[in-house]
N, C-alpha and C positions, 0 to 999 in steps of 0.2 A: 626739208631733209634731202630732197633729191635735186633741188635747184640752188644755185649760188645765192647766198645772202648778200644783197647789194649794199646793205648797211655795214657789212663786216669789212675790216681793213684789208683783208686778203682778197676781197672780191676783185679788186683792180690790180691784182698781183702782176708784176711785170717780170717776164722771164729773164730779161737782161739785168734786172735788179737783183743784187745779192740778197738771199734770204736773211731776214733779221734774226732768225733763231737757228740753232743747229738742229735741223729736223732729223728725227730718228728714222733709220732705215725700216722699210716694210718687213724685210726678212727678220730683222732683230725683234720687231714687235710680234711677229708670228711665233718665233721661238720662245719669247717671253710668255705668250699665251699658253703654249704647250707646257712650259715649266710651272706656270700658275695652276694649271689643271692637275699636274702631278703632285703638287704640294698641297693645294687647298682641298681637293676632293677627298683625300683620306681623313682630313680633319672633320669635314662636314659629315662623312659617313660614320665616323666614330660618335659624333654628337647625336646623330639620328638613329643609331643602331637599334635602340629599344623600340622605337616607333616602326622602323622598317621590319623588324622581326615580328611585331604584332600584325603588320600588314600582310606579311608572308603567311602567317597563321590563318588569317581570314580567308585568303585565297586557297590555302590547302584544305580548309574545311569546305569551301564552296568556290569553285572557279568563277562563278558569276556573282559573287557576293557584293551587295551594295555597300556593306560595311568596308570591305576591302577597297572598293573604289574611292570612298570618302577618305579612308586612311591614306591611300596612295596620293590623293590630291593634297592632303595635308603635308605629306612628306615633300612633295614638290614645292609647295609654298614656303615651308620652313627652310628647305634647302636653299631656295633662291634668296630668302631673307638673310640666311647665314653667310652666303657668298657675298652679298652686298655689304654686310657689316664687316666681314674680314677684309675685303678689299679696301673699304673706306678707312679702317683703322691703319692699315699699312700705308696707304697714301698720305694720311694725315701726319703720321709720325716720321715716315721715311721718304715721303714724296714719290713713292713707287710701290708697286706690288712686288712680291718676292722675285717673280720672273723678270720684271723690268729692272729691279735693283741689280740682279746678277748680270743682265745684259748692258749695264751701265747707261740706263735711261732714267729720266726723271719726269714727273708730271708737274707743270708749272701753270700759273694763271696766265691767261692770254685773252684779250689784248691788254688788259689792265694788270700789270705786274704787281705782285705782292711779295712779302717776305716768305709766305707759305700759303698753300691752298687751304681754304677754310674747310671745316668738316662738312658743312652743307654742300659745298662744291663736290667733295668726295662722295657724299651720299647720292647726289644727283647723277654724277658721272657713273658710279657703279650700278645704280638702278637702270639708267638708260642703256648701259652696257649689257646688262642681263636682258633687258627688253628687246634688244636687237636680235638675240637668239630666237625669241618668239616670232620675230618677223623674218624667219628663215635665214638670218645672218646677212641679209641683203644690205642693211645700212653700213656694214663694215666695208663694203666695196668702195665707199667714198674715200677710204684711205688711198686708193689707187688713182683717184681723179682730183681730189682737193689740192690746191696749190701748196698748202702747209701740212698735208697728210692728216687733216683733222676730220674724224668721222662724226656721226650724229651725236654720240654720247659726249664727245669733247666740246662740240659747239654748244650743246645744251647746258653744259656746266662751266663754260668759259675757261677751258683748260687746253693744254697742248703737251704733247710728248716730245721731249728733246733728248739728244744723246750727249754723253760726256766724252765720247770719242773724238779724236782730232779730226776725223773725216766724217762729214754729215751728208745727208741726202740732199740733192738739189731740187727735189720736187718732181712731179710727173712730167713726161714729155707732152708736148701739145697734142700729138696724135693720140697718145694714151688717155689723156684727159678728156678729149672729145669723144673717143670711143666708149669709155666707161660711162660718161655722162649721158650719152645717147642711149646706151643699153639700159641704164637705170630709169630713164624717162619712159622707154618702151615698157619696161617691167611694171612701172607704176601704172601706166594706162591699162595694161592687161589685168593687173590685180584690181584696179578700179572697176573694170568691166565685169569681172567675176563677182565683185562685191555688190554691184548694182543688180545684176541678175539674181544673185542669192537673196538680196533683200526683197526684191519683187516676188520671188517664189515663196519666201517665208511669209510675206504679207498676205499673199493669196491663200496659202495653207491655213494661216491663222484666221482669215476671214471666212474660209469655208469650213472651219471646225476640224481641220485635219489633225491638229495637235491634241485636241480633246479626245478624238478617236484613238490616236496612237497611245496616249497615256492610259486610256481605259483598256486597250488591248494588251499593253505591256504590264499593267499593274493588276489586272483581274483575269481570272481564268474563265474561259468560255464554257467550260464544262458545268459551271454553276449557273443554272438558268434562273437567276433572280437579280436583275440590275438594281433593285431597290435596297438590297442588303449592303450595308456599309460598315467600315470599322471592325470592331470586335465581334459584331454579330455575323459578319461575313466570314471571318476567320473561324468562328465557332461552327458555322455551317460547313466550311471546308474540312475541318477536323472530323466532324460527324460523318460526312460523306466518305472521307478517306477510311475511317474505321469500318464503313459499310462496303469498301472496295468499289466505290462508284467513281472516284476520280484518281488520276495518275499522280505519281510522285512529283512530276514537273508542275502539275496544277497546284498542288499543295505548297510547293516551293514558291511559286509566284504570289500566292495569297499571303504566305508568311512574310515575304519581302515587302509587299505592299503595306501590310499592317505594321511591320517593324519600323518603316520609315514614314508612314502616313500618320500613325498614332502610337508612337513608342511608349508613351507614359502608361497608357491603359492596356496595351496588347503585347508588350515586349515578352513577358514570360510565356504567354500562349504561342507567340510566334516562334520562340525557341523550342517549345514543345513540338510544334509542327516540324521544325528542322531536325529535331531529335528522332522523330518517327521515320524520316526518309534518309537518315545518314547511316554510314557504315558503323560497325561496332566501335572502332577506335574514336571516330568523331563523336559518337553518341555520348561518351564520357565527358567531353568538353562542353557539349550542350546541356547535359544533365546538371553540371555545376552551375551554369547560368540559370537554368530553370529553378533550381532549389536554392537560389540566393536567399529567398524567403521560404523557409521550410514549411510554413503553414499555408502557402498559397494553393489555389485550386490546381494550377499548372503543375506544381511540385507533387501534389497528391496524385494527380492523374499519371504523371510520369513514373512515380513510384509504383502505382497500381499496375501499369503496363510492364514495368521492368521486372516486377516480382510475380508476374503471371496471375494477377487477379486476386489480391487480398481484399475480400469483400468489405471489411471495416473501413478501409481507405476510401473506397468508392462512396460510402455513406457520408463521409465527412466533406466530400467535394460539393461545390455549389450545385444544387439540384436543378437550377434554372438553365444551366448550360446544356445545349443540345447534345454535345458530345458525351456528357455525363449520362443523359437519358438514353442515348444509343447503347452505351456500355451496360446500363442497367437492363435494357431490353434483352441484350445478349445473355446477361447473367440469369435473368428470369427464364429465358428460353432453355438455357443449359440445365437449369434446375427443374425443368418440366412444368414450370408454373405458367402455362400458356395463356391463361385468362389474364393474369397480371401483365404479361407481355403484350397482349392485344390492347389492353387499356392504355398502356404507355404508347403503343404504336398509334392508336387513335388520336392522341394529343399531337404527336409529331406530324401526322398527316395534314394538319392545318398549316404547316410551314411550307410555303411553295417550293423552296429549294430542296426540301427533303421528301416531298410528296411521292415522287416516282420510286425512290429507294424504299420508302415505307410501305408502298403497295406490295413490293416483293416480300418484305418481312411479314406483311399481313397475310398474304396467301400461304407462306410457309407455316406461320403459327396456326392458321385455321386447319391446314392439312394435318399438322402434328396433333392438334386438339382432337380432331376427328378420329385419328388413329389411336390416340391415347385413351379416349373415352371408351372405346370398345375393348381395348386391351386390359384396362385397369378395373373393369366392372367386377364387383365382388371382393375387391381387395381393401375397401374402405368401409366404415360403418354406413348403414343404410341411409341415415339422415343426411350425412355429409355427401354420400354418393348421389342422393336425390337432388340436393342443392347444386352440386357441381355439374351433374348431368343437365339440369334445367338451364344453368348458365351457359354451358357448352352448347346446348341445343340452340339457345338464343343467338349466340355468335354465329353458329353454322347456318341457321336459317337466314340471318341477316346477310351473310356472305352469298348464299344462293340467290337471294332476291337482288343483291347488288350486281352480281355477274350473270344472272339469268341462267343458272345451272340447276340441275336436279340431283 
């Protein structure tokens, strides 16, 4: 791409020899490029309007949305494919893009002339043309140094741009050709040096496990102290801790994103529930629709329970194995002053490492409420029930004193 192709006919181009073709002017080609952008970009935008609008919605809901990133990448790929297709169709039927046609230029086969460029040539030319922009448009500079003003995408497709005007370009001056060629060689060496250094650093990071650490740090929240939790279980623990006010909104967001893209089949609805909990009121409506795509799912029932300020029947229909469900039941029992049932549920969750510290706080709170409630409610219930409840309460309180060494 950066060095003359010695096998090509123009490699031994003689300045004293008249150019075999009417070479198009560089200025005309630049104007044609601007016209093509003004004509083709609205067409591409119209065709991708729906997807672009969806991408915008994702980023409005969450400025760091992974869904938005994937949708944006899809817009870029489809946009490039449409540009390649539109250019190829124009060149195949009219031998020029709209801008080239207006500037009286045509694309022909070179060095082997044909009646018309083939569609495969058009596709290769358009694809390499788009690829040159990815390479910071540096390959286009060959138009300034090549004897026949042929850039990388034209040599790759065996094509050439000619002008229909009476006056044609005579090709680059010798000084111009040498300067651009030298500058491109230097650029190539600099980019090659950066590529080698980057590859060595990447290999070193990969060998040292740097990427594994980075993925873990970005996909999992450090506030959840249990590295063994994975997938839906980790998201369940994150939701439970969030309901207990033990983790931040940002932590829950990271866990939701990790679950949404790590295991979308099993955890999509619960991930949307997590996003629902940390979103603003307007955004919550969008997420609630996604959560309740299946109205009978546990995520939908939990979302409805939280939205309607605690309809107890809804909570009973949710999967009781979920930790977030058990946390909500603990709070419901505590609010109902059923402290013993609350303590029994807390005792089960204390066995979960990620929830142990939070459950210790709830344990102390329930014991204190049980102690206060036992003395306050004496005489208000039948003697037999009072005796049983007192005995059970005393058992919990004694166990607490023994555990913490208090009197």
